[in-house]
C-alpha positions, 0 to 999 in steps of 0.5 A: 500500500503506497502512503495517502496525503492528508486531505487540505484546501487548494494550494495554487498553483504559483505556491504564494503564501498569505502575506501573514505566514510571509511576515513571520519569516526570520522569527525562527530558524530556518531549515531546508528539508530534502526528500530523496525517495528513492531504495534499492529495495523496500523494507518490509516494515516501511511505509514512507513514500519511497520507490525502487527502480521498477516502480519509477515511471517517466520523470522520475528517474534518480539521474534527473532528481537532482535537476528538478529538486534544484527547480523546486528550490528556485521556486521556495526562493521565489515565493518567500521573496526577498526577506527569505531567511538564510538556512540554518539547517538542511537534511537529506531524508529519505528513502536513501539520499546516498543512493544518489551521486555526492555530486548530485547531493552537493549539487542541490546543497549548492543551489540551497546556498546560491539562493538562500544562503547558509548560516555560519555553522549551518547544520547539513545532514544526509541520512545513509544506508550503510551499504550505500556509502564507502570512504570515498563517497563520504569523503566527497560529501564532506568537502560538499558542505556535509557536516553530519551523517545519520546511519541506519543500523537498526540491528547488530542482530542477523536474524532482526535484520533479517525480519526487518528486511534490512539489506545491510550486513552486521557490523556494516554500519560501525565500519561506515560510522568509522569510515565517516570520522576518518574523513572528517565528520564531527557528527555521526549518528546511528538509528536503531530499531527495537521490538520487532518479532523474535528480538531478544534481550540479548539481541537488542544489548548486543546491538546497544553495544555495537552502536556504542562500539562505533563512536557516534555522538548521536543516537535515535532509537525507535519503537518498531510500529507495524504499520498497515499496508506493509510486508510486515504487517501482513506476515504478522497478520497471517500469524507468521510472526508475533505481535510487538510485546508492549511491556518488551518495548518499554524493557528495550527502551529503559536499557537503552537509556541506561546503556546511553546515559552511562555512556555519556549520551543524554536525552534530549527528545524521547527517541534521541540521546546526544553527546552534547548540545552541539551533537543534538539534530538541530534540524529536527529540533526545528520541527519539534519546536514548531520552526519554519522549513521548506521541503523539497521533493515527492511527498515533502511537507513544508510549514511556513508562518502557520501554513502547512502544505504537501507535495505530490507523492510520486516522483513522476508527478512531482516532476511534471508538476515542475516542468510546467513551471507549477508548484508541486504542492497537493494541498495545504492548510492554514493552522488556527491558534488553537491547532498550534497550541496543541501541536506545541504541546504534542512536539515540546513535551517530547524534549528535555528542555520541556514545554512552558506551562504558559501553553497549558489551559487550566486543565492541562495545568491541573493535569500536570499537577497530578502527572507530577504526583504520579511521577510522570511529570519532574516536580522541580521543573513544573516548580520551575514552569517547564513540563519535563517528562521523567523516564516513566512519563516518556513511556507513557508519553501519548497519554500524558499529552492527551490529558495535557491538550484537555 
């Protein structure tokens, strides 16, 4: 099953934004997200907007992607106008961005710099499948201006990788991390997934040890979600694989928090740990704090000044829109003040820095006091008028947030 776009209002063909949205530009850091929708194979758990070679049509090839993305960047500059801010973060995600040649990724990054300018010390990240990079390509990316690489390790257990349909071999992620360090990447992140069917406690312990041994300064660990329409979902539904166990998921999370914390990586967002404030992913922090960003590429989402929009999904349809001089936006929505308040609570509560109590209603503040009594919210932080989750609160974050938004 392909991803589905949300409903929304019609987006103007030229991509124009309301004056109110443009007036807010520059009040917060501005980022660019580039969605590279190509994968060598489709992982069984993935429901992202990605395509293998067999699923691409005319105009949607890897070879032509950089030119189309660069054209959308030029469109973004026209839409945002003369007061467009400089870019503080750029994030290439996917898909597997590093299936494109480093020269193509570098050309897209140069287009961002040429159109908008990059802040001094801008963070520039690419995600990478460990099998899609080697020392030479990583060196080329570093020379092109990339400052951070995020490698999809997922697990150190071969049988867990097999369940997830991951194509890289055990140990390759650690080797790629070492290569990234050798060519000058200061910031190297590893992504892990826990709770896969058949994963044992010792498998997860081995994955944590292997991740730390690779020397990253940032680690993300995500609970596996069995998404409807994926190959993994079909296998679970047929009874070939067991449903992930919630209690085991909680145990895995606590083990990760213990191991990472013991190694000097502190949590700064529910699923993310970093060795220092500089090692935190500033681009993602921009999302969690309701910042502004332009999403380039098929299916990419954007947000500027309270207006959110999303591009058409398929690379061919995306390329056709751009070739015709039209915005690739499929639809958009203008967020009202209450929606923005609720989303702020939902996102900032995930952060170790917490949420300002002023964002809560009277009922939400009462709920926060109750959660502090129950050990889900840090009492000291609440006394300082911040809502910060305890570790137990992080495990129950969805339930906590539901009551905070009342």
